[in-house]
N, C-alpha and C positions, 0 to 999 in steps of 0.2 A: 426425410432422412431414412436410409436403409436400416434394417434390423442390426446390421453390423456397423458400428460407429468408427469412422476413420479419423483419428486424432493426430495432429502434429503438435508436438511440444517443443518449445524453444528453451533450452537450458544452456546458457552461454558457457558456463563452467560447471563441472560436476562437484559442486559443493554438497555437503551432507544434507542440508535441508532441501535443496533443489532436487536432489536424487530421491528423497522421500516422496515428493510429489510425482516424479517420473515413475517411481515404482508403483505408486497408487494407481496411475493410469494403466500401467502395463499389466497389473494383476486383475483388472476388471474383466469380466467375461464379455464376449462380443465386441471387443475393442481391438482394432488394428492400430498400432502405435508407430508413428514415424517421429524421429528425433532430429532436431537441428541443434548443433552445438559448435562452439569455437574450439573446445577441447577435442582431441582425437578420441575415437571410440575406444581405444585400448585403455583409456583411463577410467572407463565406466565399470562399476561393479558387475562382474560376470553374470550374476544372477539376474540382474536387470537387463543386461545386454542380450541374454538368451531369449528374452520376451519381446524384443524389438522386431518389428516387421521391416523397418528400413531406417537408414541414418544418412544425414548429409552434413558435412562439415563446411563451415563458412569462415571467412577471414575476420569478419566483424559482425558479431551477433546482435549489435544494436542498429545495424543498417537495414532499413525497411526494404530496400530493393534486394539486398542479399537474402533476407528472410523470405520475401515473395518468390524469388527465383528458386530457392531451396524447396519451398512449399510446392511449387509447380513440378519440380523433379520428383518429390516424394508422392505427389498426387498420381503421377504416372505409374508408380510402383504399388500404391495402395488401392488404386481404382477410384481415386477422388479423395477430397478432404472435406470433412464435415465441420471440424473445429480446429482452430489455431490458437494454442494456449501458451501461457507463460506466467510466472508468479512474481518476477522481479519488478520493482517499481519503475526502474529505468527502461524497462521493455514496453511499457503500456502504450505509448504513442507509436513507436516503431511497429508493434504488433497490429495496432489498429490500421496503420497505413498499409501494412503487408496484407491484411485481410481484404482491404478494398482493392489492392492491386491484383490479388490472386482470386478474388471473387468468393471469399469464405465469410459466412455470417459471423456476427459478434459485435462487440462494442465498436462504435464508429470513431473516427478520428476526432470529430467535434466533441463527443462525450469524453473520450480519453483525455483531451486537452483540459476539459473542465475539472478533471480530477488531478491531473499531473501538474498543471501550471497554477501555482498557488495564488498568485495575484488575480488571475482570471476567475478562479474558484471563489475567492472572497468577494469579488465584484458581483458575481451572480447571487451569492448568498445575501449580501447586504441589500441588493436591489429587490430581493424577495422579502425583506424585512426580518431575515434570520440573524440571530446574534453572533457576531464574530468581531475580531480585533480590527481597529482602523489600521490601514496599511498604505504603503506607497511603493511602487516599483521605481527605484531611483537609478539614475544613469550618471550621477556624479556625486562627489563628496558633498558639495554645497547643496545639492538637491536633498540629500539625506539630512543635513544640518537644518535645512528649512523645515523638513517634516518633523524633526525632533523639537524644534521651537514651537511648532503648532500643537503637537500632541503631548509633549512632556516626556520625562525619563522615569524609569528605564525603558529602552526599546529592545526589541528582538531583531537580530540581523541574520539573514540566511539566504541561500541560493533560491531563485524563483521556482526551481523544480527539484527540490531536495527530496530525500527519503528519510523518514524518521527525524532524528535530531542531528544528523550528520552535517557538519560545517555550520551549525547554528550557535550563535553567541548572543550574549546580553551586553548592551552598552548602557552604562549607568550615568554617563554624562556626555557632553559634547566631545570632549577629548577622546574618550573611548570609542565613540561613534565614528569620528574621523579616522582613527586608526583601523578599526574593523572594516569599514567600507573601502578605504584606500587599499587594504590588503586584498580585497576581492576584485579590485580593478573594474568597476562598472564602466559601461560605455553605452553609446546609442545602440539600441537593439540587444544589449547584453546587460540587463539591469540587475540590481541587487534588491531583495525584498526587505523592507523595514516595516516592522509591525509594532503597534502598541503592546506593551507588556500587560498581560492579564494575570493577576495573582489569584490564588485559590487552589483547590484540589484538582489535580489532573487525572482524567479518566479516559477510557476508550469505550467505544460503542460499535459492536460488530453487528451487521445485519445481513441476512440472506434474502435475496429477492428473486422472483421468477416472473418475467413479463411485466415488471414494474410493481408487482404486488409484494409487500413485505411479509415474509412468512415466519421469521424467527429473529431473535436478537440476543446479544450477550453484552455484559458490562464488566469492565476490568478496572481495578483501582491501582494507580501507580504510587509508589512510595520510595523516595520523594519524586518530584517531577523530573523528567529526563534531563532538562537543562541544568538543574542543580547537580545532577550526577556528572555531566560533562565538565562542569566548572570546578568540581571537587573530586579529584582522583581517589581520595580515601573512601568515598561513599560506595557502599554495596547496594545496588539497585534491587528493588523487589516489585513484583506484581502479584495481585490477588484477584482471583475470579470468585466472588462471593456466590454462595448457592442461591440466596434469595435476591432477586433482581426486579421484582415487580412492585416494590413498595413505593411510598410517596417520595422518597429520597431521589428517585430516578425519573419521576413523572415528567419533568420539564424536558429532559433529553429524549425520552420516549416519544414526546410530541415533536420536538424540533428536528431530531435526527432523520426520521423518515421524510419529513418535508424537505430537508436539505437534499436527500437523495433524489427526490422527484425533480427538484430544481436543476440538479446537475445532470439528470438524464439517465440514471441507473435503470437498467432493464433486468438482466439476469446475471447473478454473480454474488459474491460476498464482498462487503465493503468494511474497511477499518477506519473508524472516525476517532480522532482525538479531540477532547473537549475539556472545558474547565467548569467547575462549580465554584462560583464566587462566594465570598463570605456572606453576602446577603441572600444566598440561595438561588440566584439567577445563574443561567448557564451561558457559555460562549463557545462556539465551535471553533476549534483550532484549524484542523485540516482533515481531509478525507482521501483515502486511497481506494481505488477500485481493484483490489487484489486481496488475497489472504493476509492476515497480520503476520508480522515477523516476530523476532524475539521469543521463539518457542511458544507463542500463543496458541498455535494450532495443536501442539502437543497438549497444552493445558486444557484446551477445549475438549480434546479427546478423552482425557481423564475425567473431566467434570461431567461429561455426558455418557461415559462408558461406550463411546462410539468412535470409530476411526474417522476423524474429521478430514484427513488427507483424502481418503476415498470419498467421503461425503462431498467434498469440494469438486472432485472429478465428476461425480454423478450430476452435480448441480450444473456445472458449466459445459459438460460434455453431452449430457442427456436431458437437461432441463428437469431433473428429478431431485427432490429433497424430502426426506422423511424427518419431520420435526421431532428432535429427541427431547427426552426429559432431562432436566438438569439435576443430576443425582448427588453431586458432591461440590464442595468448595475446593479449589485448587490454587496453588501459588508456586512461585519460583523466586529464588534469590540468585542474582548474577554476580558471582564472586570475581573480584579483580585483584591481581597482584599489585603490591605497593611499589612505588619507585619507577624509575625510567628504564630499568633493565640494562643489559650490557650489549 
């Protein structure tokens, strides 16, 4: 790689959090930044726009072939492309496909699928003896009912490639299961993921890896679990990043988490794992994403370590560099929601 790093960032729409990552790339020295977006360039913050070396607008920013074509166009303007990046969960497989099409290094399609396709992920984790919920990718309502009878209730029902808790619901009995699965209209090749419900305290586990070596980790407490928040509109969700994360309370996930990343094939990047601590003290991995965490976690990490984690992520995935920071403070956030349905 040349001393000047040529980065192409895919930002489908210029949302506030996405633009923070774009700005972090643009402000690093010795970086030439090309931007692919579905939004027109006129919508971008002028301060960020002024730092771009090139831009290419596409009609569908989740289409791997459009991303690859735009990357080739930008490569001609930048003198090549060293990294092709994006932070959205839904982008991870298209990005990996585009990297292979355009000849850019990074996470492969096979590894991206391990993280993005939740049924595939859990199959690999269970095959390696790692704790996670029993599950089935169902293609009909009757298939889901059969799974419910085998595992028991409640069950969790969600898309096979969801992000966070979006479109995730809990079925407390067969009637609710039939309703939820029918609403999602499963079919052959388009399944719905049904999982055993795991009770306990829900947490997250973030890890920075370079070349498969785990360099740093963080832990976050959720209160209450996100599924409870989705089902109860009056609840205001909170997250806490405790300052002390090396005690025995987290020993089990500090062991299981890195092993899970090795099984899934993580090489270089930051991962966001959600997991449960059961009442008996054992842990169960819920799911893992090969991207920075959402829900303002990156901002909280920045405050907790007195470091700009947006820039730290860019150095990590763009330059294979990461300076392990000291965790200086506990930080937290409350996510306030208005009551009622609105007008």
